[in-house]
N, C-alpha and C positions, 0 to 999 in steps of 0.2 A: 760271605767272605769280605765283600766290599765294605759292608757296614762295620765289621770289627777292625778293619784296617783304618777307616777314617774316623772311628769313634773318639779317640783322643782329640783329634783336630775339631770335631763338632762340639765336644765338651768344652774345649778351650773357647770356641766361638761363642757358644751359649753363655759361658761365664763372662766373656768380654761384653756381650749385649747387656747382661744383667748388671755389670759394673757401670755401663753407660747409663742405665736407668737409675741406679743408686747415686751416681755422681750428678746426674741431672737433678736430683731432688736437692742437692746442696745449692744449686743455682736458684731454684725456686724459693728456698728458705732464705737466702741471704742476698744474692746479686740482684734478683729481680725487684725486691722492694727498694734496695739502695739506688738502683738505676731509676726507677720511677720517681722516687723523691728527688734525685738530682736533676731530673728533667722537668720538675715541677708538676708531675702528674699525680698528685696526692689524691685527687678525686678517682683516678683510675685505680690506684692502689686500694682505696677504701672500697670501691666497687668490687674489685677482685676478692678482697677478703670477705665481703658480705656474701659473695657467691660461693666461695670456697673456704669456709672457716677452718678447715684443717691446716691451712697454711700457718695459722697461729701456733698450732700445736707443734708443727715442724720447726718453726723459728724458736719456740721456747726450748725445744730439745735438740738444739743444733750440735752439742757435743756428742749425743748418741747418733744422730744422723751422719755426722762426719766420721765418727768412729766406724760405723757400720759400712759406710761407703769406702773408707780407707782399707778396711778389711777385705771387702770385695775386690778392691783394685790390687791389693797385695796377692790375694789368691789367684786372680786372673793373670797377673804378671808372672807368678811362678808357674802357672800352667802354660803360659805362652813360652816361657823360657824352656820348659820341659819338652814342649812339643816342636820347637824349632828345628830339631835334628832328626825327628822321626822319619822313617823312610816313607816315600809315597809309592803307591802301586806302580807295577811295571807297565800296565796298560797306558799308552800315552794320553788317552782321553781323561782317564781317571787321574793320571799324574797332574795334568793341567787343572783339573778340578781341585785337587789337593793343594796345589800352589796358590790358586785363586782363594780358597778358603783361608789359607795361612795369611795372605796379603790382607784380605778383609778384616780378619780377626785382629791383625796387628794394628790396622788403621782405626778400627773401633776402639781398641785399647788406648791408643794415643789421644783420640778425642775425648774418651772418658777421663784420662788423666788431665787433659787440659781443662775440661769442665770442673774438675775437682779442685785444681789449683786456682781457678778463677773464683769459685765459691769460697774457698779458704781465704783468699785475699779479702773478699767483702765481708766475711763472717768475723775474721779475727784480726786482720792487719788494718783494714781501713778504719775501724772504730778507734784504733790507737792513734792514728794520724790526725784525727779530728780534734 
């Protein structure tokens, strides 16, 4: 009974964590290289790319990366919105856990959105400013 009552909340939390992962990839693709170059750490960037050549693929396909991350954020936001008014269990201990999961999921979503916006700035806006 408990698992079925909390299932929409846990689904929302899992999707929020996945959106955090996908929005974090936008930072790796665009914000990290721009920051390292701005700090004069080109050697560090070169070393990083030689150790993780997948970073080049992510940077070359940034519209796809940002599109997928944006879709995950929209889906996570929709599930957050839908789960915000779901009833919590009557048991006080489970109700506290339910509220805690909602707060954590909300904060993870906000952090994901912030990371996505920072990555978007470095990927699409900052090059236009130069």
